[in-house]
C-alpha positions as CSV (number, residue, x, y, z in Angstrom):
1,M,-1.0,-70.9,-25.3
2,G,0.4,-70.0,-28.7
3,R,-2.8,-68.1,-29.6
4,A,-2.7,-66.2,-26.3
5,N,0.9,-65.1,-26.9
6,R,0.1,-64.0,-30.5
7,V,-2.9,-61.9,-29.2
8,A,-0.7,-60.2,-26.6
9,R,1.9,-59.3,-29.3
10,E,-0.7,-57.9,-31.5
11,A,-2.1,-55.8,-28.7
12,E,1.4,-54.4,-28.0
13,A,1.9,-53.5,-31.6
14,T,-1.5,-51.8,-32.0
15,P,-1.0,-48.0,-31.8
16,P,-3.0,-46.2,-29.1
17,S,-6.3,-44.5,-30.0
18,K,-6.7,-40.7,-30.2
19,K,-8.6,-40.9,-26.9
20,Q,-5.7,-42.7,-25.2
21,K,-3.2,-40.2,-26.6
22,K,-5.2,-37.3,-25.2
23,S,-5.4,-39.0,-21.8
24,N,-1.7,-39.7,-21.8
25,D,-0.7,-36.2,-23.0
26,A,-2.8,-34.5,-20.2
27,N,-0.5,-35.7,-17.4
28,P,2.7,-33.9,-18.5
29,T,0.7,-30.7,-19.0
30,A,-0.7,-30.9,-15.5
31,E,2.7,-31.6,-14.1
32,N,4.2,-28.7,-16.0
33,S,1.5,-26.4,-14.7
34,Q,2.1,-27.4,-11.1
35,Q,5.9,-27.0,-11.5
36,Q,5.3,-23.5,-12.9
37,Q,3.1,-22.6,-10.0
38,Q,5.7,-23.9,-7.6
39,Q,8.4,-21.9,-9.3
40,Q,6.3,-18.7,-9.2
41,Q,5.6,-19.2,-5.5
42,Q,9.3,-19.8,-4.8
43,Q,10.2,-16.6,-6.7
44,Q,7.7,-14.6,-4.8
45,R,9.0,-15.9,-1.5
46,A,12.6,-15.1,-2.7
47,Q,11.8,-11.5,-3.5
48,P,12.7,-9.3,-0.6
49,T,10.0,-7.1,1.1
50,I,10.9,-3.4,1.0
51,P,8.6,-1.5,3.4
52,F,9.2,1.9,1.7
53,E,8.1,3.8,-1.3
54,A,10.4,6.4,-2.9
55,N,8.1,9.3,-1.9
56,D,7.5,8.1,1.7
57,R,8.6,10.6,4.3
58,I,11.1,8.4,6.1
59,L,12.7,8.9,9.5
60,L,15.6,6.6,10.4
61,V,16.7,6.5,14.0
62,G,19.6,4.7,15.6
63,E,21.7,4.7,12.4
64,G,25.3,3.6,12.8
65,D,27.5,4.4,9.8
66,F,24.5,5.6,7.7
67,S,25.1,2.9,5.1
68,F,21.4,1.8,5.3
69,A,20.3,5.4,4.8
70,H,22.7,5.8,1.9
71,S,21.4,2.7,0.2
72,L,17.8,4.0,0.5
73,V,18.8,7.2,-1.2
74,E,21.2,5.7,-3.8
75,H,19.4,2.5,-4.8
76,H,15.7,3.0,-3.7
77,G,15.2,6.6,-4.7
78,A,14.2,7.9,-1.2
79,A,13.4,11.5,-1.8
80,A,12.2,12.6,1.6
81,L,14.5,11.1,4.2
82,L,16.0,12.2,7.5
83,A,18.7,9.8,8.9
84,T,19.6,10.2,12.6
85,A,22.2,8.7,14.9
86,F,22.4,8.7,18.7
87,D,26.1,9.6,18.8
88,T,27.4,13.0,18.0
89,R,28.9,13.5,14.5
90,E,32.4,13.4,16.1
91,T,31.7,10.1,17.8
92,V,30.1,8.6,14.7
93,L,33.3,9.3,12.6
94,E,35.4,7.9,15.4
95,K,33.5,4.7,15.6
96,Y,32.8,4.3,11.9
97,P,35.4,6.2,9.7
98,Q,33.5,5.0,6.6
99,A,30.5,7.2,7.7
100,A,32.1,10.3,6.3
101,Q,31.5,9.0,2.8
102,T,28.0,7.7,3.4
103,M,26.9,11.0,5.1
104,A,28.3,13.0,2.3
105,G,26.5,10.8,-0.3
106,I,23.2,11.3,1.5
107,E,23.6,15.1,1.7
108,A,24.7,15.3,-1.9
109,E,21.2,14.0,-2.8
110,A,19.5,16.8,-0.9
111,Q,18.6,14.5,2.0
112,R,19.4,15.2,5.7
113,V,21.7,13.6,8.3
114,L,21.3,14.6,12.0
115,C,23.5,13.3,14.8
116,G,22.9,13.4,18.5
117,V,19.3,12.3,18.3
118,D,17.9,10.2,21.2
119,A,15.4,7.7,19.8
120,T,13.5,7.9,23.1
121,K,13.2,11.7,22.9
122,L,12.5,12.4,19.3
123,D,10.3,15.4,19.9
124,A,13.3,17.2,21.5
125,H,14.7,17.9,18.1
126,K,13.0,20.6,16.0
127,T,14.0,19.0,12.6
128,V,12.5,15.6,13.7
129,R,9.5,17.2,15.3
130,R,8.7,19.4,12.4
131,G,8.7,16.5,9.9
132,L,8.0,16.9,6.2
133,P,4.9,18.1,4.3
134,A,3.1,15.6,2.1
135,D,3.4,17.7,-1.1
136,G,6.2,15.7,-2.6
137,Y,8.8,18.6,-2.6
138,G,10.8,17.2,0.3
139,W,13.2,19.4,2.3
140,A,12.9,22.3,-0.1
141,S,9.3,22.7,0.9
142,A,9.8,21.9,4.6
143,D,12.4,24.6,5.1
144,E,9.8,27.2,4.1
145,M,7.4,26.0,6.8
146,A,7.4,26.4,10.5
147,E,6.5,23.9,13.2
148,G,4.2,21.1,12.2
149,A,5.2,20.8,8.5
150,G,4.0,17.2,8.4
151,A,4.2,13.8,10.0
152,W,6.4,10.8,9.0
153,D,5.1,7.9,6.9
154,R,7.8,5.5,8.0
155,I,9.8,5.6,11.3
156,V,12.5,3.0,11.2
157,F,14.7,1.6,13.9
158,N,17.1,-1.1,12.7
159,F,18.7,-3.4,15.2
160,P,18.0,-1.4,18.4
161,H,20.4,-2.2,21.2
162,V,21.6,-0.4,24.3
163,G,25.2,-1.6,23.9
164,G,27.3,-3.3,26.6
165,K,25.5,-1.9,29.6
166,S,25.5,-5.3,31.3
167,T,26.8,-8.8,30.8
168,D,23.7,-10.2,32.6
169,V,21.2,-11.5,30.0
170,N,18.2,-10.7,32.1
171,R,19.3,-7.1,32.6
172,Q,20.2,-6.7,28.9
173,V,16.7,-7.9,28.0
174,R,15.1,-5.4,30.4
175,Y,17.3,-2.5,29.2
176,N,16.5,-3.2,25.6
177,Q,12.8,-3.5,26.4
178,E,12.9,-0.1,28.1
179,L,14.6,1.3,25.1
180,L,11.9,0.1,22.7
181,V,9.0,1.1,25.0
182,S,10.4,4.7,25.2
183,F,11.0,4.7,21.4
184,F,7.5,3.7,20.6
185,T,6.1,6.2,23.0
186,S,8.3,8.9,21.5
187,A,7.5,8.0,17.8
188,I,3.7,7.6,17.9
189,P,3.0,11.4,18.1
190,L,5.2,11.9,15.0
191,L,3.5,9.2,12.9
192,A,1.2,10.0,10.0
193,P,-2.4,8.6,10.4
194,T,-1.6,5.8,8.0
195,G,2.1,5.6,8.7
196,T,4.1,2.7,10.1
197,I,6.9,2.0,12.5
198,V,9.4,-0.6,11.4
199,V,11.7,-2.3,13.9
200,T,14.2,-4.9,12.8
201,I,15.9,-7.3,15.2
202,F,17.9,-10.5,14.9
203,D,16.2,-13.9,15.2
204,G,16.8,-16.1,18.2
205,E,17.6,-15.4,21.8
206,P,18.1,-13.1,23.5
207,Y,16.2,-11.0,21.0
208,T,13.1,-13.1,21.1
209,L,12.9,-12.5,24.8
210,W,12.3,-8.8,24.2
211,N,8.7,-9.6,23.1
212,V,8.7,-6.7,20.7
213,R,5.2,-7.3,19.6
214,D,3.8,-7.1,23.1
215,L,5.8,-4.0,23.8
216,A,4.4,-2.3,20.7
217,R,0.8,-3.3,21.5
218,H,1.0,-2.0,25.1
219,A,2.5,1.3,23.8
220,G,-0.7,1.7,21.8
221,L,0.3,0.2,18.4
222,A,-1.2,-2.6,16.3
223,V,0.9,-5.3,14.7
224,E,0.5,-5.0,10.9
225,R,2.9,-7.7,9.7
226,S,6.4,-9.1,9.9
227,F,8.8,-10.4,7.3
228,R,12.3,-11.7,6.9
229,F,14.9,-8.8,6.6
230,D,17.1,-9.2,3.6
231,A,20.3,-7.1,3.9
232,A,21.1,-7.9,0.2
233,A,18.2,-5.8,-0.9
234,Y,20.1,-2.7,0.3
235,P,23.3,-2.6,-1.8
236,G,26.2,-1.1,0.2
237,Y,24.5,-1.7,3.5
238,A,26.5,-3.3,6.3
239,H,25.3,-3.8,9.9
240,A,27.2,-1.4,12.1
241,R,27.8,-2.5,15.7
242,T,26.7,-0.2,18.5
243,L,30.2,-0.3,19.9
244,G,31.8,0.6,16.5
245,N,34.0,-1.3,14.0
246,V,35.7,-4.5,15.2
247,E,39.4,-3.9,15.3
248,G,41.1,-5.2,12.2
249,H,37.8,-6.0,10.4
250,G,36.5,-2.6,9.5
251,S,32.7,-2.5,9.3
252,A,32.3,-6.2,8.7
253,W,31.7,-8.7,11.5
254,K,30.7,-12.4,10.9
255,G,28.8,-12.4,14.1
256,E,26.2,-10.1,12.6
257,N,25.6,-12.2,9.5
258,R,22.5,-14.0,10.9
259,P,18.8,-14.1,10.2
260,A,16.8,-11.1,11.1
261,R,13.2,-10.0,11.0
262,S,11.4,-6.7,10.5
263,Y,8.2,-6.0,12.5
264,V,5.8,-3.4,11.1
265,F,3.4,-1.6,13.5
266,C,0.7,1.0,12.8
267,L,-2.0,2.9,14.7
268,P,-5.0,0.8,15.6
269,E,-7.3,3.1,13.8
270,A,-5.4,2.6,10.6
271,K,-5.5,-1.2,10.9
272,L,-9.3,-1.1,11.6
273,A,-9.8,1.1,8.5
274,A,-7.7,-1.2,6.3
275,E,-9.7,-4.2,7.5
276,G,-13.0,-2.4,6.8
277,G,-13.9,-1.9,10.4
278,G,-13.8,1.8,10.4
279,A,-11.7,4.0,12.7
280,K,-13.2,3.1,16.0
281,K,-11.5,5.1,18.7
282,K,-10.3,3.0,21.7
283,K,-11.2,4.2,25.1
284,G,-8.4,6.4,26.5
285,G,-7.0,7.3,23.1
286,V,-4.4,5.7,20.8
287,A,-1.7,5.4,23.5
288,S,-3.9,4.7,26.5
289,G,-1.9,1.5,27.1
290,G,1.1,3.9,27.5
291,S,3.9,3.7,30.0
292,G,2.2,1.7,32.7
293,A,1.1,-1.2,30.5
294,A,4.3,-1.1,28.5
295,A,6.4,-1.2,31.6
296,A,4.4,-4.2,32.7
297,A,5.1,-5.9,29.4
298,A,8.8,-5.1,29.8
299,G,8.7,-6.7,33.3
300,K,6.9,-9.8,32.0
301,G,9.5,-10.1,29.2
302,A,12.4,-9.9,31.7
303,K,10.6,-12.6,33.9
304,D,10.3,-14.8,30.8
305,A,14.0,-14.4,30.1
306,K,14.9,-15.5,33.7
307,Q,12.6,-18.5,33.5
308,Q,13.8,-19.6,30.1
309,G,17.5,-19.0,30.8
310,K,19.7,-20.1,27.9
311,K,17.1,-22.5,26.4
312,R,17.1,-22.0,22.7
313,K,13.9,-21.4,20.8
314,K,14.0,-23.0,17.3
315,G,13.4,-20.4,14.6
316,G,13.2,-17.4,16.8
317,E,10.0,-15.5,17.7
318,D,8.6,-16.0,14.3
319,S,10.5,-18.4,12.1
320,S,8.2,-18.2,9.1
321,D,9.9,-16.7,6.0
322,D,6.6,-15.5,4.6
323,E,4.9,-12.3,5.6
324,D,2.5,-12.6,8.6
């Protein structure tokens, strides 16, 4: 018994061999490597997705107080931008007094602001229809050209909404679906061959009932991806309500500080080419799904809204924080 205890004490006192040291030291290294990889992945997920490049020809529709457009120009270097609003300039300033400053800031950087533009009838406006040439000279070059100066690389509609046309959820869903269908149909002819249409909506109902992906597909577009919208990536931007500022709160409203998602759509030929499948033309053309199929999709979405009622869908239409 005494001998056994002595042997055990000697074994404890014996220093580990070089082989043992090497084996023991390997574990912390592996753990550190895994931790670094996890940190890198978290940082990548935390970095906001910006679906624009500085030289993209960007058309913004449905702007409210133009704070998003101003942020693109001021902080993201947008050099070929046209920001439009549905309301007249007078109504914009009445709804959002702060818009006077943002519009002036945009125009001071040689970019354009246009009011009274209906997102469902974009081709009715010469400036919108004409577009910008892809020569990198922006508006200076476009002003010297006639019709058909160029197409748009990005057509963006942030938080589309018809406003308070009805308090009935099903009708609101249908009205907003009709708005989006008409917007897609109007925007497609103005899109560059490799351009994209970006639509941002809030997560959760009733917005998920709009079925924005299906509406875009039936209008003749392909779904490229979606990602979490990070308002903090656009300094100075504040969501502007369709009805205008909330009395006593200026442009801020807590009800709008909720998760949102951006959906990116492109022409089917562009997606096929990007995937290596070539530009195979679909029967009936790009927008052969057009109004009939899109209207059917809108009807289906309204029916879904009625069936689902007020039942909540956890995480919205696509609760993933990563790009699809």
